[in-house]
C-alpha positions as CSV (number, residue, x, y, z in Angstrom):
1,M,0.2,-0.2,-0.2
2,I,1.5,3.2,-1.2
3,T,1.2,5.8,1.3
4,A,0.3,9.6,1.1
5,E,3.8,10.4,2.7
6,Q,5.2,8.3,0.0
7,I,3.6,10.2,-2.5
8,K,4.4,13.6,-1.2
9,K,8.1,13.0,-1.1
10,L,8.6,11.6,-4.3
11,R,6.7,14.7,-5.7
12,E,8.8,17.2,-3.7
13,L,11.7,15.3,-5.5
14,T,10.5,15.1,-8.9
15,E,7.6,18.0,-9.0
16,V,5.7,15.5,-11.1
17,S,1.8,15.0,-10.9
18,I,0.9,13.2,-7.6
19,M,-1.1,10.9,-9.7
20,A,1.9,10.2,-11.9
21,C,4.0,10.0,-8.6
22,K,1.4,7.5,-7.2
23,K,1.9,5.3,-10.4
24,A,5.0,5.3,-10.5
25,L,5.3,4.2,-6.5
26,E,2.7,1.5,-7.3
27,Q,5.3,0.1,-10.1
28,A,8.2,0.3,-7.7
29,S,6.7,-1.3,-4.9
30,G,6.9,1.6,-2.7
31,D,10.7,1.9,-3.8
32,I,11.0,5.9,-4.1
33,K,14.5,5.4,-5.9
34,K,13.3,2.7,-8.1
35,A,9.9,5.2,-9.0
36,I,12.2,7.9,-9.6
37,L,14.1,6.2,-12.4
38,I,10.6,5.2,-13.6
39,L,9.3,8.7,-14.0
40,Q,12.5,9.8,-15.7
41,K,11.6,6.7,-18.5
42,E,8.2,8.5,-18.8
43,G,9.7,11.9,-19.2
44,A,11.9,10.6,-22.3
45,E,9.1,8.9,-23.7
46,I,6.8,12.1,-23.0
47,A,9.5,14.4,-24.5
48,K,9.7,12.1,-27.5
49,K,6.2,12.1,-28.6
50,K,5.9,15.7,-27.8
51,A,9.2,16.7,-30.0
52,E,7.1,17.2,-33.3
53,R,5.0,19.7,-31.9
54,E,5.4,23.2,-32.4
55,V,6.8,26.0,-30.7
56,K,5.3,29.1,-31.4
57,A,5.4,30.5,-27.8
58,G,8.6,31.2,-24.9
59,V,10.9,33.6,-23.6
60,I,14.2,35.0,-24.1
61,E,15.8,34.8,-20.5
62,S,19.3,36.8,-19.8
63,Y,22.1,36.2,-17.7
64,V,24.9,38.1,-16.3
65,H,27.4,36.8,-13.8
66,N,28.3,38.6,-10.9
67,N,31.7,40.1,-12.3
68,N,29.9,41.4,-15.3
69,Q,32.3,39.6,-17.6
70,I,29.9,37.3,-18.9
71,G,26.5,36.9,-20.3
72,V,23.6,35.0,-21.7
73,L,20.9,35.6,-24.2
74,V,18.8,32.3,-24.2
75,E,15.7,31.4,-26.7
76,V,13.6,29.0,-24.9
77,R,10.3,27.9,-26.7
78,S,7.0,26.3,-25.3
79,E,3.7,25.5,-27.4
80,T,1.8,28.1,-25.1
81,D,1.7,31.3,-23.8
82,F,0.6,29.8,-20.7
83,V,3.5,28.0,-20.1
84,A,6.0,30.9,-21.2
85,R,4.7,33.4,-18.5
86,N,4.8,30.5,-15.9
87,E,7.3,31.2,-13.1
88,E,8.7,27.6,-13.0
89,F,9.2,27.6,-16.7
90,R,11.1,31.4,-16.3
91,T,13.2,29.6,-13.5
92,F,14.2,26.9,-15.7
93,S,15.6,29.7,-18.8
94,H,17.2,31.5,-15.6
95,N,18.8,28.3,-14.9
96,I,19.7,27.2,-18.4
97,A,21.1,30.6,-18.6
98,M,23.3,30.2,-15.9
99,H,24.5,27.1,-16.8
100,I,26.2,28.2,-20.5
101,A,27.3,30.9,-18.8
102,A,29.0,28.9,-16.5
103,S,29.9,25.8,-19.0
104,N,30.5,27.6,-22.4
105,P,29.0,25.0,-24.8
106,A,29.8,25.2,-28.4
107,D,26.3,24.8,-29.5
108,I,22.7,23.1,-28.8
109,K,23.8,19.4,-29.2
110,E,26.6,20.1,-26.7
111,L,24.7,21.8,-24.7
112,L,22.1,19.1,-24.1
113,G,24.6,16.4,-23.3
114,Q,26.5,18.1,-20.8
115,A,25.9,17.6,-17.1
116,Y,23.7,19.8,-15.3
117,I,25.6,22.0,-13.2
118,K,23.3,22.3,-10.3
119,E,22.2,18.5,-10.4
120,P,25.4,16.6,-12.2
121,E,24.1,13.5,-11.8
122,I,21.9,14.4,-14.3
123,T,22.2,15.9,-18.5
124,V,20.7,19.3,-19.7
125,S,18.6,17.0,-21.6
126,D,17.2,15.1,-18.8
127,Y,16.4,18.2,-17.4
128,L,14.5,19.9,-20.1
129,K,12.9,16.3,-20.2
130,Q,11.7,17.0,-17.3
131,M,10.4,20.2,-17.6
132,I,8.4,18.7,-21.0
133,Q,6.4,16.2,-18.1
134,K,5.7,18.6,-15.7
135,F,4.3,21.1,-18.2
136,G,2.8,18.3,-20.8
137,E,4.4,20.8,-23.7
138,N,7.0,20.6,-26.0
139,I,9.6,22.6,-25.1
140,K,13.1,23.8,-26.8
141,I,16.4,25.6,-26.2
142,S,16.0,26.9,-29.1
143,R,19.5,29.5,-29.8
144,F,21.5,31.0,-27.3
145,F,24.8,33.5,-27.3
146,R,27.4,33.9,-24.8
147,C,29.8,36.4,-24.7
148,S,32.4,37.0,-22.3
149,L,35.3,39.6,-21.9
150,K,38.0,36.9,-21.4
């Protein structure tokens, strides 16, 4: 029997819907680590299904490092304005801009393959898939520009 506490804990760790957390815990027989892996796999499948959907909305996020010598502009797209205006989407976009400032990827492909600086156990691609799963929309990091005085 899956408890409300288990569901709450998994939701706090993953920010995935309550029903998805409950389902994953049931499949994992209550094991939180296994449930997280199940949710990650589902997130990848959801992202794959949504990848063909058009992204018409989004934001351009900026980040300037505290030494004022590195700056980033990143364009992150979503399917709807509703998601683009969401505070968590904006936080995601800002986190991606900070990651780009810190890691200096050559292009989007390299960016997506990098270990995410705030959670090195996942890649930027994994983080993107988590957001796609969370919002239920296709999300794309379309382009970025990084400049540095160095």
